[in-house]
N, C-alpha and C positions, 0 to 999 in steps of 0.2 A: 149292270144295273138290274135289280130284281123287276120283272114284268108284273107278275101277280103271285100270291099266296093263297091257298085254299087249305082250311083247316078240315081235315079227313076224319079224324077220330079223337075222342077225349077218353083216357082210361084213368084209373087210380091203380098205380104200382107202388113203388117205395115214396115216389112223388106224384103229383099230378102229371100225367103224360099226354102229350099232345103230338099227333102225327100232323105234318105239314107237307104239302106238295107246293114246292117252289119252283116257278119258271123264270129262267135268265133269258135275256135278250140274245146273247152270243156266248160261245165257249169260253171266251177270255175274260168274262165278268168274274170278278172275285168279290164284289161289294155287297156281301150279305152279312149284315150285322144287326140279329134281331133284339127286340127288347119286349118284354113281357108286361103286360099292364092287367090289373083287376080293377073295375070301377063297378060297384055294386055287385051284381052277379054277372057282368059281362068281362069275359076274358079276351083281351085283345093282342096282336102282334104289331109291332111298328117298327121301322127302320131307324136306327140310331142316326145315320148320315142325313136324312131328310126329315125326319121326325113324323112321317106320315103313316098313318094307321093303315096296314095293308090287310088284316083280316080280323074278324071277331066272331065269337060265339058265345052263347048263353050256357052258363053252367047250372048244373042242378044243386041240390043242397050238398050231396056226399062230396062232389068235386069241389064246391067251393069250401067246405069244412077242410079238406086235404090242402088245398091250395093256402089257406090261412093258417094251418098247422105248421107246414114245412116252409112256407113263405120261398118256395122254390119250385120250378116246373122243369121238366124233362121234354126236351124238344126233340122229336125223331124227324128228320128232314130228309125227304126225297127230292133230289134236284133234277130238273128237267131243262133242256136248252131247245128254244123254238127252232125249228128247221133240222134238228137232230134226233130228238125223241119224238115219240107218239105213235101213230100207226105205220106199220110197215106195208107200202102198196104191193110190193113183189118180195117174195120170201126166197131167199137164196140157201138151200139145204147144205149142211156139211155132209160131204158124200160118206165120209168114214163111219158116222154113227146114224145118218138119216134124219138129223133133228134140223130144224131151222134155226139161223143165227138170230140173236137178239142184241138189240143196242144196249150198250152198257149204261147204267144208271149211278149216278153218284149218291150215296147215303151218308149221312151225318147226324150224330146223336150229342146232344150237349145238356148240361144242367145249368139253367139261367134263373137268377133271383126274379121275384116278381115284385113290381111296384104297386102298391095299393093306393087308391084315392078315394 
């Protein structure tokens, strides 16, 4: 199950592009089904399974125009799992090239329809 969603950035590319940071409760969670909404000039992301609004941000005029024109949004999602991702307290170097190991992050990109109200 999704614990929290943060909207990091909103850009205009081919579509309105929204960067999300999604935190899951454990690594076996597979229940992330987003739904995008625009109400006035507020863009929000909610969960299809629960219907709960998880994050929202105010769009400027250009972003709102791009959303109305295309009626789709590109969601660029970076997943994190509590207890696995975040700050490393102790860095374990790779001896061969002298660099510190990093924890893997899952990234996901999708194009979703926008529901206007």
